[in-house]
VORO-730105 format. One record per residue: y, z, x of N, C-alpha, C in turn; residue in three letters. Coordinates in steps of 0.02 Angstrom, whole numbers, padded with zeros to 5 digits, always signed. Layout:
# residues N
YZXYZXYZXAla
...
# end
This chain:
# residues 329
+02861+05297+05090+02908+05346+05063+02972+05344+05104Unk
+03028+05353+05071+03092+05352+05105+03098+05411+05153Unk
+03144+05407+05199+03155+05462+05247+03177+05525+05212Unk
+03155+05582+05240+03175+05646+05210+03248+05661+05221Unk
+03278+05633+05272+03347+05648+05286+03393+05606+05243Unk
+03455+05628+05237+03505+05592+05198+03557+05567+05246Unk
+03562+05501+05251+03607+05471+05301+03679+05488+05287Unk
+03701+05478+05225+03770+05493+05207+03770+05533+05142Unk
+03770+05599+05147+03765+05640+05086+03826+05636+05041Unk
+03880+05606+05065+03939+05599+05022+03929+05543+04972Unk
+03876+05503+04981+03862+05447+04936+03798+05461+04897Unk
+03799+05446+04832+03739+05452+04790+03715+05382+04774Unk
+03653+05368+04792+03624+05302+04779+03603+05300+04705Unk
+03636+05259+04664+03621+05258+04592+03547+05242+04578Unk
+03516+05204+04622+03446+05185+04610+03398+05245+04616Unk
+03423+05300+04644+03380+05359+04652+03394+05413+04601Unk
+03438+05399+04553+03448+05445+04498+03395+05430+04445Unk
+03357+05481+04427+03302+05472+04379+03331+05465+04309Unk
+03329+05405+04281+03353+05393+04214+03299+05412+04163Unk
+03319+05419+04101+03271+05437+04049+03216+05385+04043Unk
+03234+05322+04051+03184+05269+04047+03132+05275+04104Unk
+03156+05295+04163+03109+05306+04219+03060+05361+04202Unk
+03086+05416+04175+03042+05472+04156+02992+05451+04103Unk
+03016+05415+04052+02972+05396+03997+02915+05351+04021Unk
+02929+05309+04070+02876+05266+04098+02822+05309+04131Unk
+02843+05360+04168+02795+05404+04201+02756+05445+04149Unk
+02790+05469+04098+02757+05509+04047+02706+05467+04007Unk
+02723+05405+03995+02676+05361+03959+02612+05352+03999Unk
+02618+05344+04064+02559+05336+04106+02517+05399+04106Unk
+02549+05457+04108+02513+05520+04105+02477+05527+04039Unk
+02511+05512+03985+02483+05520+03918+02421+05475+03909Unk
+02423+05416+03938+02366+05369+03931+02303+05397+03964Unk
+02312+05438+04016+02255+05463+04054+02225+05527+04024Unk
+02258+05556+03975+02235+05619+03946+02174+05606+03901Unk
+02121+05645+03912+02061+05639+03871+02057+05693+03818Unk
+02087+05751+03831+02087+05807+03783+02157+05836+03781Unk
+02197+05818+03731+02266+05843+03728+02272+05919+03729Unk
+02222+05954+03701+02225+06027+03701+02220+06056+03771Unk
+02188+06019+03817+02180+06043+03886+02240+06025+03929Unk
+02287+05987+03902+02346+05967+03941+02329+05913+03991Unk
+02367+05910+04044+02358+05855+04092+02314+05875+04151Unk
+02297+05940+04156+02254+05962+04211+02187+05987+04185Unk
+02187+06040+04146+02126+06065+04115+02091+06119+04155Unk
+02043+06154+04124+02012+06213+04154+01970+06199+04216Unk
+01949+06136+04226+01909+06120+04286+01952+06100+04345Unk
+02017+06099+04337+02062+06076+04390+02077+06131+04440Unk
+02090+06112+04501+02110+06161+04551+02182+06185+04537Unk
+02220+06145+04501+02287+06166+04481+02284+06228+04437Unk
+02239+06229+04389+02231+06289+04347+02205+06346+04390Unk
+02159+06333+04434+02129+06386+04475+02181+06422+04517Unk
+02228+06385+04545+02279+06415+04589+02335+06446+04548Unk
+02358+06411+04498+02418+06434+04463+02404+06486+04409Unk
+02341+06501+04395+02326+06555+04348+02335+06623+04381Unk
+02340+06625+04447+02342+06688+04484+02411+06720+04481Unk
+02413+06784+04462+02476+06821+04462+02503+06827+04533Unk
+02461+06816+04583+02483+06818+04653+02537+06765+04667Unk
+02546+06718+04622+02600+06669+04631+02667+06703+04643Unk
+02674+06762+04614+02737+06798+04622+02753+06810+04696Unk
+02701+06815+04738+02712+06827+04809+02749+06770+04842Unk
+02745+06710+04814+02780+06653+04843+02844+06634+04807Unk
+02860+06670+04753+02919+06651+04713+02983+06659+04753Unk
+02989+06714+04791+03050+06724+04830+03059+06671+04883Unk
+03004+06654+04917+03008+06602+04968+03030+06535+04938Unk
+02999+06516+04882+03017+06452+04851+03091+06452+04831Unk
+03114+06508+04803+03184+06512+04781+03231+06505+04840Unk
+03216+06537+04896+03261+06533+04954+03260+06464+04985Unk
+03202+06433+04988+03200+06365+05016+03238+06316+04971Unk
+03237+06328+04906+03277+06286+04862+03352+06298+04874Unk
+03371+06361+04885+03441+06376+04900+03463+06344+04966Unk
+03415+06330+05010+03432+06299+05074+03455+06227+05065Unk
+03442+06198+05006+03469+06131+04992+03538+06140+04961Unk
+03591+06117+04994+03658+06128+04969+03669+06106+04897Unk
+03638+06052+04877+03646+06030+04808+03620+06082+04760Unk
+03561+06109+04775+03530+06159+04731+03572+06222+04729Unk
+03594+06245+04787+03634+06307+04791+03699+06300+04751Unk
+03734+06244+04760+03797+06234+04724+03785+06227+04649Unk
+03732+06190+04631+03717+06182+04560+03700+06249+04527Unk
+03661+06291+04561+03645+06356+04534+03708+06400+04528Unk
+03751+06395+04577+03812+06435+04575+03859+06412+04519Unk
+03862+06347+04508+03910+06320+04459+03882+06314+04389Unk
+03816+06311+04382+03787+06294+04316+03735+06344+04292Unk
+03723+06399+04327+03672+06446+04305+03698+06518+04309Unk
+03657+06562+04282+03673+06634+04283+03632+06670+04335Unk
+03616+06636+04390+03571+06664+04440+03595+06732+04465Unk
+03660+06738+04482+03685+06801+04510+03690+06856+04459Unk
+03712+06839+04399+03721+06891+04348+03657+06906+04309Unk
+03612+06856+04303+03551+06865+04265+03491+06834+04302Unk
+03471+06863+04358+03417+06832+04397+03350+06831+04359Unk
+03338+06880+04316+03276+06880+04278+03274+06821+04230Unk
+03331+06804+04202+03335+06746+04158+03316+06683+04196Unk
+03341+06677+04257+03323+06620+04299+03248+06620+04314Unk
+03220+06677+04329+03148+06683+04341+03109+06659+04281Unk
+03128+06683+04221+03093+06663+04161+03100+06589+04147Unk
+03160+06562+04156+03172+06491+04142+03129+06447+04187Unk
+03124+06467+04251+03085+06427+04298+03011+06429+04280Unk
+02984+06488+04270+02912+06493+04255+02895+06467+04186Unk
+02943+06470+04140+02930+06442+04073+02916+06367+04077Unk
+02956+06332+04117+02945+06260+04125+02882+06247+04166Unk
+02874+06282+04222+02817+06269+04266+02752+06283+04231Unk
+02746+06340+04198+02683+06357+04165+02670+06314+04104Unk
+02722+06291+04070+02711+06246+04013+02684+06180+04037Unk
+02711+06154+04092+02686+06089+04117+02614+06095+04143Unk
+02595+06154+04166+02527+06163+04193+02477+06183+04140Unk
+02495+06230+04097+02447+06258+04049+02459+06237+03977Unk
+02512+06201+03963+02526+06180+03895+02481+06124+03872Unk
+02477+06114+03806+02444+06054+03779+02485+05993+03801Unk
+02455+05935+03793+02491+05874+03814+02558+05866+03778Unk
+02562+05876+03712+02628+05872+03680+02678+05923+03709Unk
+02655+05983+03724+02700+06033+03754+02723+06011+03823Unk
+02676+05984+03862+02693+05961+03930+02747+05907+03928Unk
+02737+05857+03885+02785+05802+03881+02853+05826+03855Unk
+02851+05872+03807+02914+05899+03781+02951+05939+03834Unk
+02914+05977+03875+02946+06015+03928+02978+05969+03980Unk
+02944+05915+03997+02971+05867+04046+03035+05836+04020Unk
+03036+05817+03956+03096+05786+03927+03153+05837+03923Unk
+03137+05899+03906+03188+05951+03902+03219+05964+03971Unk
+03177+05967+04023+03203+05979+04090+03248+05921+04113Unk
+03227+05860+04099+03268+05803+04118+03336+05805+04083Unk
+03334+05821+04018+03397+05823+03980+03443+05877+04007Unk
+03414+05935+04025+03453+05989+04055+03485+05965+04120Unk
+03447+05930+04160+03472+05907+04225+03527+05855+04219Unk
+03528+05817+04164+03581+05767+04156+03650+05799+04153Unk
+03653+05863+04134+03718+05898+04129+03736+05934+04193Unk
+03691+05934+04241+03703+05971+04304+03724+05922+04358Unk
+03788+05918+04367+03817+05873+04417+03885+05901+04437Unk
+03910+05879+04493+03974+05904+04516+03988+05883+04587Unk
+04028+05923+04621+04047+05906+04690+04039+05968+04735Unk
+04022+05955+04797+04014+06008+04847+04084+06037+04862Unk
+04094+06102+04853+04161+06130+04861+04185+06138+04933Unk
+04137+06141+04980+04156+06150+05050+04102+06118+05094Unk
+04120+06097+05154+04070+06065+05197+04011+06112+05212Unk
+03951+06085+05211+03891+06123+05229+03839+06074+05254Unk
+03806+06092+05309+03758+06046+05341+03793+05979+05351Unk
+03763+05924+05328+03796+05859+05336+03829+05836+05271Unk
+03842+05882+05226+03874+05866+05163+03949+05879+05168Unk
+03988+05829+05154+04060+05836+05159+04089+05868+05097Unk
+04146+05899+05104+04180+05928+05047+04196+05873+04996Unk
+04182+05887+04934+04196+05839+04880+04142+05789+04868Unk
+04088+05789+04909+04033+05742+04896+03997+05761+04832Unk
+03971+05712+04798+03940+05722+04733+03869+05750+04740Unk
+03848+05785+04687+03777+05802+04680+03755+05788+04609Unk
+03692+05771+04602+03661+05757+04537+03594+05791+04535Unk
+03581+05830+04482+03517+05866+04478+03458+05819+04469Unk
+03469+05762+04438+03415+05714+04428+03408+05664+04485Unk
+03432+05684+04543+03428+05640+04602+03360+05649+04634Unk
+03325+05595+04646+03255+05598+04667+03244+05639+04731Unk
+03283+05630+04785+03270+05670+04845+03277+05745+04833Unk
+03324+05766+04792+03332+05838+04778+03275+05863+04735Unk
+03254+05824+04685+03197+05843+04643+03134+05850+04686Unk
+03126+05804+04732+03066+05806+04775+03064+05870+04817Unk
+03121+05892+04841+03122+05953+04881+03104+06014+04838Unk
+03131+06019+04778+03114+06075+04734+03040+06075+04719Unk
+03013+06017+04702+02941+06011+04689+02900+06033+04750Unk
+02921+06012+04809+02884+06029+04870+02882+06104+04882Unk
+02938+06138+04870+02940+06210+04881+02892+06246+04834Unk
+02886+06222+04772+02842+06253+04724+02769+06244+04743Unk
+02751+06183+04762+02681+06167+04778+02659+06205+04841Unk
+02698+06202+04894+02678+06235+04956+02677+06311+04949Unk
+02727+06339+04915+02731+06412+04908+02674+06438+04866Unk
+02650+06400+04817+02593+06421+04776+02530+06428+04819Unk
+02520+06381+04864+02462+06385+04909+02467+06445+04955Unk
+02525+06456+04984+02534+06513+05029+02523+06579+04992Unk
+02547+06585+04931+02538+06646+04892+02464+06657+04876Unk
+02431+06604+04855+02360+06608+04839+02320+06633+04900Unk
+02334+06604+04958+02296+06621+05018+02315+06689+05048Unk
+02367+06719+05024+02386+06785+05047+02335+06837+05024Unk
+02307+06828+04964+02262+06879+04936+02191+06852+04924Unk
+02181+06787+04930+02116+06757+04916+02094+06714+04976Unk
+02029+06698+04980+02005+06658+05036+02044+06592+05042Unk
+02058+06570+05103+02096+06508+05113+02061+06448+05081Unk
+02101+06403+05056+02074+06341+05029+02045+06298+05086Unk
+01994+06260+05070+01969+06212+05119+02017+06153+05122Unk
+02009+06112+05173+02052+06052+05179+02042+06007+05119Unk
+01980+06002+05095+01967+05961+05036+02001+05988+04974Unk
+02001+06054+04967+02035+06085+04909+02110+06075+04912Unk
+02138+06080+04972+02211+06067+04979+02227+05996+04959Unk
+02185+05949+04982+02197+05879+04965+02192+05868+04889Unk
+02142+05900+04858+02133+05893+04786+02193+05923+04748Unk
+02216+05980+04772+02273+06012+04739+02335+05969+04746Unk
+02345+05942+04805+02404+05899+04815+02400+05836+04772Unk
+02340+05807+04769+02331+05747+04728+02347+05761+04655Unk
+02324+05819+04630+02340+05838+04561+02414+05852+04552Unk
+02445+05879+04604+02516+05897+04598+02561+05836+04589Unk
+02536+05777+04605+02576+05717+04594+02589+05705+04520Unk
+02544+05729+04477+02557+05725+04405+02612+05774+04386Unk
+02613+05832+04418+02669+05879+04407+02735+05848+04430Unk
+02734+05814+04487+02794+05781+04512+02819+05728+04462Unk
+02773+05693+04431+02793+05641+04383+02831+05672+04324Unk
+02814+05734+04306+02849+05767+04252+02921+05784+04271Unk
+02935+05789+04336+03003+05797+04361+03039+05729+04363Unk
+03001+05675+04355+03030+05608+04361+03019+05577+04429Unk
+02973+05606+04468+02960+05582+04536+02898+05539+04536Unk
+02904+05474+04550+02845+05431+04552+02802+05444+04614Unk
+02738+05427+04610+02692+05441+04665+02714+05406+04730Unk
+02743+05347+04724+02763+05310+04784+02821+05342+04821Unk
+02854+05390+04790+02909+05427+04823+02885+05490+04857Unk
+02819+05501+04856+02790+05562+04885+02747+05545+04946Unk
+02738+05593+04991+02691+05583+05046+02622+05568+05019Unk
+02583+05532+05057+02518+05508+05033+02467+05563+05026Unk
+02467+05612+05071+02415+05664+05070+02445+05730+05093Unk
+02402+05782+05095+02425+05849+05112+02456+05852+05182Unk
+02425+05819+05229+02450+05820+05298+02520+05790+05302Unk
+02530+05733+05271+02596+05702+05273+02646+05740+05230Unk
+02621+05775+05179+02664+05818+05139+02691+05875+05182Unk
+02648+05906+05222+02670+05959+05267+02718+05932+05320Unk
+02707+05871+05342+02753+05840+05390+02822+05830+05358Unk
+02822+05808+05296+02885+05799+05260+02924+05864+05256Unk
+02889+05919+05240+02923+05984+05234+02951+06005+05302Unk
+02912+05996+05355+02935+06015+05422+02996+05974+05441Unk
+02995+05909+05426+03052+05866+05443+03114+05886+05403Unk
+03105+05903+05340+03161+05925+05300+03191+05989+05329Unk
+03148+06036+05349+03171+06100+05375+03208+06092+05441Unk
+03195+06038+05476+03229+06026+05540+03290+05981+05532Unk
+03302+05957+05471+03354+05906+05462+03419+05936+05436Unk
+03471+05894+05438+03536+05915+05411+03539+05904+05336Unk
+03483+05883+05305+03481+05880+05232+03480+05949+05202Unk
+03463+05999+05242+03464+06068+05220+03514+06107+05262Unk
+03541+06159+05234+03590+06200+05269+03617+06254+05223Unk
+03637+06309+05252+03655+06368+05212+03727+06387+05227Unk
+03766+06396+05174+03835+06420+05183+03841+06492+05158Unk
+03901+06518+05158+03911+06588+05141+03890+06603+05069Unk
+03903+06557+05023+03885+06569+04953+03810+06571+04944Unk
+03774+06524+04976+03701+06524+04971+03672+06588+05001Unk
+03704+06612+05054+03681+06674+05087+03689+06734+05039Unk
+03746+06736+05004+03757+06790+04955+03705+06786+04900Unk
+03690+06726+04876+03642+06718+04823+03572+06740+04845Unk
+03554+06723+04906+03488+06742+04932+03481+06818+04937Unk
+03531+06851+04964+03528+06923+04971+03528+06957+04903Unk
+03564+06928+04855+03564+06956+04788+03495+06952+04756Unk
+03461+06895+04766+03394+06886+04740+03346+06938+04769Unk
+03348+06946+04835+03301+06990+04868+03316+07064+04856Unk
+03376+07079+04835+03393+07149+04821+03384+07166+04747Unk
+03373+07115+04706+03367+07127+04634+03434+07137+04600Unk
+03488+07116+04633+03555+07124+04605+03559+07090+04537Unk
+03592+07124+04490+03600+07097+04423+03542+07111+04376Unk
+03492+07149+04400+03435+07165+04358+03413+07237+04373Unk
+03366+07261+04333+03338+07327+04344+03278+07325+04392Unk
+03260+07265+04413+03203+07256+04458+03227+07261+04530Unk
+03198+07306+04567+03215+07313+04638+03152+07297+04679Unk
+03155+07241+04713+03097+07218+04750+03081+07265+04807Unk
+03017+07281+04818+02999+07327+04872+03013+07296+04941Unk
+03020+07340+04990+03035+07318+05058+02983+07269+05084Unk
+02919+07282+05070+02866+07238+05096+02872+07168+05067Unk
+02895+07162+05004+02903+07095+04974+02960+07057+05007Unk
+03015+07090+05020+03070+07058+05054+03049+07037+05125Unk
+03010+07081+05158+02986+07065+05226+02939+07006+05225Unk
+02894+07004+05176+02847+06948+05170+02883+06883+05158Unk
+02932+06885+05113+02971+06824+05098+03006+06800+05161Unk
+03035+06846+05199+03069+06827+05261+03021+06798+05312Unk
+02963+06830+05319+02914+06804+05368+02891+06733+05351Unk
+02886+06717+05287+02860+06652+05266+02913+06597+05270Unk
+02974+06614+05288+03026+06563+05296+03024+06535+05367Unk
+03042+06472+05377+03050+06447+05445+03103+06488+05481Unk
+03094+06501+05546+03142+06542+05584+03214+06520+05575Unk
+03225+06455+05569+03294+06430+05560+03327+06462+05500Unk
+03290+06468+05445+03321+06494+05384+03324+06570+05383Unk
+03280+06603+05420+03289+06675+05429+03358+06687+05459Unk
+03375+06647+05510+03439+06656+05544+03498+06636+05499Unk
+03492+06578+05466+03547+06554+05426+03560+06597+05364Unk
+03506+06627+05337+03514+06673+05280+03532+06743+05304Unk
+03531+06754+05370+03546+06819+05399+03498+06872+05373Unk
+03433+06857+05378+03381+06903+05356+03348+06933+05418Unk
+03347+06998+05421+03318+07032+05479+03242+07034+05472Unk
+03209+07025+05530+03136+07032+05531+03117+07064+05598Unk
+03122+07129+05599+03106+07168+05659+03041+07205+05652Unk
+03030+07256+05693+02967+07294+05693+02950+07324+05625Unk
+03001+07350+05589+02988+07380+05524+02962+07329+05475Unk
+02991+07270+05477+02968+07216+05431+02899+07192+05451Unk
+02886+07186+05515+02819+07166+05538+02766+07215+05515Unk
+02780+07279+05521+02732+07330+05499+02721+07326+05423Unk
+02774+07315+05386+02768+07311+05313+02724+07252+05292Unk
+02732+07195+05326+02692+07136+05309+02619+07147+05329Unk
+02607+07175+05388+02538+07188+05410+02502+07235+05362Unk
+02537+07286+05339+02507+07332+05292+02492+07298+05225Unk
+02539+07257+05202+02528+07220+05139+02469+07172+05146Unk
+02463+07140+05203+02408+07093+05213+02340+07128+05215Unk
+02339+07191+05236+02276+07229+05237+02259+07255+05167Unk
+02309+07280+05132+02296+07314+05069+02292+07269+05007Unk
+02338+07221+05003+02343+07182+04941+02280+07143+04923Unk
+02246+07110+04970+02185+07074+04950+02133+07120+04919Unk
+02125+07181+04946+02075+07227+04918+02095+07249+04847Unk
+02159+07264+04839+02183+07286+04773+02178+07228+04724Unk
+02198+07170+04745+02202+07112+04700+02132+07093+04675Unk
+02083+07095+04719+02015+07074+04700+01985+07119+04647Unk
+02012+07181+04640+01985+07229+04592+02021+07226+04525Unk
+02073+07188+04520+02110+07184+04457+02068+07151+04403Unk
+02072+07175+04342+02038+07140+04287+02071+07072+04274Unk
+02031+07025+04251+02058+06957+04240+02115+06956+04190Unk
+02116+07004+04145+02170+07006+04095+02238+07017+04128Unk
+02238+07049+04186+02300+07061+04223+02308+07012+04281Unk
+02253+06999+04316+02257+06955+04374+02277+06884+04356Unk
+02255+06859+04299+02272+06792+04277+02332+06794+04229Unk
+02379+06749+04238+02441+06751+04200+02430+06733+04127Unk
+02476+06758+04085+02472+06747+04013+02466+06674+03992Unk
+02505+06628+04021+02499+06558+04000+02429+06529+04010Unk
+02393+06552+04061+02324+06531+04071+02280+06557+04015Unk
+02288+06621+03998+02249+06649+03942+02266+06615+03877Unk
+02330+06597+03868+02348+06562+03807+02315+06494+03804Unk
+02310+06460+03860+02277+06395+03863+02203+06402+03846Unk
+02170+06453+03872+02100+06464+03856+02091+06479+03781Unk
+02137+06518+03753+02133+06532+03682+02141+06468+03641Unk
+02187+06425+03661+02197+06362+03626+02134+06320+03627Unk
+02101+06316+03685+02040+06277+03691+01983+06307+03650Unk
+01984+06373+03642+01933+06406+03601+01952+06409+03527Unk
+02010+06381+03510+02036+06379+03442+02044+06449+03412Unk
+02074+06492+03453+02090+06559+03429+02162+06577+03449Unk
+02189+06627+03417+02258+06648+03431+02260+06691+03495Unk
+02313+06685+03534+02319+06728+03593+02324+06801+03573Unk
+02293+06845+03613+02294+06916+03598+02358+06950+03619Unk
+02363+07014+03604+02423+07052+03619+02436+07057+03694Unk
+02382+07064+03734+02391+07068+03806+02417+07003+03835Unk
+02393+06947+03808+02418+06881+03830+02491+06874+03814Unk
+02510+06895+03755+02580+06890+03734+02625+06935+03778Unk
+02599+06994+03795+02637+07039+03838+02645+07009+03908Unk
+02592+06979+03934+02596+06946+03999+02645+06888+03997Unk
+02644+06851+03943+02692+06796+03936+02764+06821+03937Unk
+02776+06877+03905+02844+06905+03905+02867+06921+03976Unk
+02821+06945+04017+02839+06959+04086+02854+06894+04123Unk
+02812+06844+04116+02818+06783+04156+02870+06734+04130Unk
+02872+06726+04064+02916+06673+04037+02968+06699+03988Unk
+02969+06766+03977+03021+06795+03935+03011+06787+03861Unk
+02952+06764+03840+02937+06757+03769+02862+06760+03759Unk
+02838+06774+03698+02766+06786+03689+02721+06726+03694Unk
+02749+06665+03683+02708+06605+03684+02744+06549+03722Unk
+02705+06504+03749+02735+06445+03781+02776+06406+03731Unk
+02831+06375+03753+02875+06339+03706+02847+06270+03687Unk
+02882+06238+03642+02868+06170+03620+02800+06164+03585Unk
+02779+06218+03552+02715+06215+03517+02728+06189+03447Unk
+02695+06135+03429+02706+06105+03363+02666+06142+03310Unk
# end
């Protein structure tokens, strides 16, 4: 796998831009391996379904979003091409709509979601407006650039595990390896080939640590404003509780707590300790209809050849902003 650092961020290596043909080659390989299109590319026996069906994923959403903002390309692209600041809930829905479709959708839905995401990314390009980290002013960025895609994918995979283990028993080393191995199919839907990824969970964690220590990441004033807006619920009616903001801050590497200017003092420590004591007990008592996300219930309904119920549709509206997963033929 190539180095996590970017030697000259002012230059974009054309060979690392994921073209449509590159994506189609990866999708064809995935499609060939599918045995039951209704079960999608993972299926009910996968550890991917087991982890990502949990509503507890929300506990890691803030962390994943902030780590993505720590990549200057992602922060600038969101500022220039999205409604993150004015409509953060729309951004939340858009992200989970794609993620949950790729995980819980039928194979045709999964492939359609991957193609739609790639097409969206082809329009997201531009130039860095001001120097940040090792990126010079005016240097180009491309959303379909493999190193940037890999970082976004990594934040989602690692944050899902952290969120799961916050309220449920920790995964074994074998389960982590299995989850990571399955996640390589998710990466392929982003256009990331397996050979561009760390070989196993241990090397994956090493990659993340190296990225967090490198000049490939860095936070400027605009990214800081965006992060604080997200954690305050600015632009929406949702106001995140203090313990959630504290938990998100605790789960960030110390470097980014400082660069995002996020305080983590005694009050935040107490809030996290209290959440860690209470949330697992509360969470374990939740009925499955609430504890498991709507897209998972929709997938089970599809496999049972029945229509999703009203509660599933309501859960979907919360997670993806609409009653059913998209791209359903």
